[in-house]
C-alpha positions, 0 to 999 in steps of 0.5 A, a space after each residue: 568550468 569554462 562557459 559552464 559559469 556563464 548561464 545567461 539565457 539558459 533559464 527555466 521558461 514554459 518551453 523547457 520546463 513544466 511541473 510533474 504530475 501524474 494528471 499528464 498520464 491521463 491527458 495524454 491518454 486520452 489524446 494517444 489512446 482515445 479508444 484503449 480500454 481504461 477502466 473495467 468496473 463490473 459490468 461498466 467499461 470505460 475507453 480512456 476518451 470517456 474516462 477523461 471525460 468522466 473525470 472532467 465533469 466530477 472535478 467540475 461537479 466539485 468546483 461547482 460546490 465550492 472545492 477550489 485549489 488547497 480544498 481536500 477531498 476526502 475519500 471513504 470508498 473501496 476499490 469501485 470506479 468513484 475511487 478511481 475517478 477522485 484519484 483524477 478529478 480531485 488533483 485536477 481542479 488543484 485539490 487534495 485527495 484524501 483517501 480513508 481507511 473505510 476499516 478506521 474506527 469512528 474516533 479516527 474518521 472525525 480526527 482525520 476528517 478535521 485535521 485535515 479540514 475537508 471540504 467535501 466527503 465521497 462516501 459509500 453507501 457501505 460506510 455512510 453510517 460511520 461516517 455519519 457518527 463520525 460528522 458528530 464528533 468531529 471538530 470544525 466544520 463538517 464537510 459536505 457529504 457526496 453518497 455514491 450508491 452501489 446497487 449492484 452491490 447490495 448498497 442502494 442509494 439512501 437519498 439522504 445525501 446528494 448523490 455521486 452520479 448526479 454530481 458528475 452528471 451535473 458537470 462539463 466534460 470540457 472543464 479546464 483542468 487546474 495544473 499545478 504550477 508548482 509541482 512541489 504542490 500537495 497532491 494527496 494526504 494519507 494518514 498513517 495508521 495511528 497504533 502508537 497515537 493520533 494518525 500523522 498525515 502524510 503529505 505527497 507532492 505531485 512531482 513525488 508521485 509523478 516520478 513513482 509512477 514511472 519507477 513503478 512502469 520500469 520495474 515491473 515492466 508494464 505496458 499497453 497490454 497490462 491489465 491491473 486488478 486494484 488489491 491494494 486498497 486505493 486508500 492505501 498509499 494511493 494503490 501504492 500510486 498504480 492506478 495513477 500509472 496505468 494511463 501512461 502505458 495505455 493500460 487497464 485497470 479492473 477495479 476489484 470491490 470485495 478482495 477475495 480469492 473467488 473474485 481475484 481468480 474470476 477477474 484473472 480468468 475474464 478479464 486477463 489480469 496480468 498484475 496485482 499487488 497485495 500482502 501475503 494473506 492475499 497470496 494464502 487465500 489463492 493457495 487455500 481457495 475452495 475449488 468451487 472458488 478457483 478458475 483456470 488460466 493460461 498465463 502468468 501473473 505478476 505480483 507485489 507483495 509487501 507488508 511482511 516477507 512472504 513465508 518459504 511456504 507460501 511462495 512454494 504454494 502460489 508459484 505452481 498456480 501461475 503466479 510470480 511473486 517479487 517482494 516489494 517494501 515501503 511505508 506510506 512515507 514512500 509512496 507505497 515501495 521503495 525497493 523490490 527483490 531484483 531478481 537475478 537470472 543465475 538464481 534461477 537454477 537454486 534448489 527451491 529452497 535457496 530461491 524462497 529465501 531470496 525472494 523473501 529478501 527486502 531487496 534493493 533499491 527502486 530507480 526513483 529513490 537515490 539510496 536505501 541502506 541500513 545505517 546506525 541509527 544513532 551514528 548514521 554510518 553504513 552498517 557492515 554488509 555481512 549478512 549479519 549487522 543489523 541497523 535500520 533502514 534508512 532512505 532517501 530519494 523523490 519519493 519520500 514524502 514531503 512531511 507530516 502535516 501540521 507536525 513539524 517536530 516528527 517530521 524533523 525527527 523523521 528526516 535526521 540525519 538527512 534520511 527518512 528513518 523507517 523505524 525497520 531493523 534489517 541487515 544487509 548481504 554482501 551483494 547490497 540486498 536488504 533483509 528485514 527482520 523486524 519492526 523496531 517495535 517488534 524486535 523480542 527480547 528475551 533474556 538478552 538475546 534478540 528474537 526475530 518475530 519474522 523468523 519464527 513466524 517463518 518456521 510455523 508457516 512451515 507446519 501444513 496446518 498453519 494458514 496465518 500466524 504472527 508472533 508477539 512478545 509476551 511478558 515473562 518474570 524471569 526472561 522480560 520477555 518470550 516469544 507468543 504465537 498466535 496462529 490461524 489454522 487452514 480449514 479443517 486442518 488441527 493442531 495443537 499447542 505442544 505439536 507447533 512448539 515442537 515443530 519450531 524447537 526442531 528448526 530454531 533455537 530454544 529462546 526463539 521458541 515460542 512459549 505459549 501457541 494461541 489459537 485465533 482469528 487474527 486482527 488485519 488491516 484492511 490490506 490484510 497486515 496484521 495488527 500485532 499491537 492488538 494482540 500485543 494489548 491482549 497478552 498484557 490483559 491476562 
């Protein structure tokens, strides 16, 4: 080792070691791109110099309300300017951002506000009623409410609470930001869906978010001409950290309050959107959009999709419209996404069906991950990469959460064996590409045979009348469980239960074929993910 054993004088100093934080991106953008467009919010436009000033004013205003380093500021907001600004302003005063899902029930909101000990909550007027109901049910001190009105969207201020723009106006545009002294300091608190109990509070660090933003920029090829549309909610893994990423490359964030096909097409045509992320349901909405809601555009839009593998039928429908779709995979616990289906040039010439099958792969680890692989959850050994042997997806790296807030037992279990246990079942191809088959809880065991709900769903999605579907286990006296399909049909289309069952039977083994098909609107999360637990509840009540 020689001289490497002598580290005298080679210490960390303020000159050679600065805590990593996403705040650095916006500070740099103000200095390097002051006049470049930072945010487009409806009719409003803000340069980086203007955005930095407003963020500083908001941070100053919150400080004046008594918010200090280590305090939690919650938001209940759609993808609006206020939500973007809060993502910078809250950490800029050393506080922790807790973005709450706008679709949660009152009890869940009350629990999150109490568990996270929010000191202030920024709430859109649209969601003021549910928040006020939650405040009456929560335990502990209630947070101060700041109302974020939006008259242009039909939600004028009620006058019952201090208004957001007044708070911003009260602040100092020269407010000195409180930068982290340690990059391991907490940046954000995000709660899981809580489908099997109380939601768990996932804690992000400044370090993890910073590294993920650079990873996103590299993987997606972002640059100064990037115009990013906020389809993924900023309350969902902080928009997969995408909004924190854009200032690093000097691009533009375009807000989208109401996620509709018309809004997306309008943003692409009017603002030149180049990138957005969204669940497959968003892609389906674009495919099935009414002619009056479509707009022409002359460039290819890059799309990250996640939440479920995109069916081949969806990819076949979306590509000719001008969208290049890449599947990414992740969870709240890994800052949004940690893998992507990295495309190889030698796949370009493959037949469409083969290309779509590859695009439905979960992919390989991103550059900001140390490892994402499939292992035996009991032995913690790598499963054979033979395209057949299943195991659990495990992850290690700097974009894995710090842990679950006030839940050391769950944190320890999640990190057992030195990896984060995702709970997702998958296999790996010989080239290392992962292919998810199901969540562990979504596997259907019928007569001792494992049935992948994803495989059955993919078969159903090939039917021309099917817009959306979900397959879950239905209790059965003979087989234990059998597949049951819930289906949404395309507008104006028709199909019968017998027709769809026969359609799948032509493509899959008999034991994988749904034994029942129910036609109804599927319950979904705010990110477009189908809530299978709600469908399972219906079957247990039958």
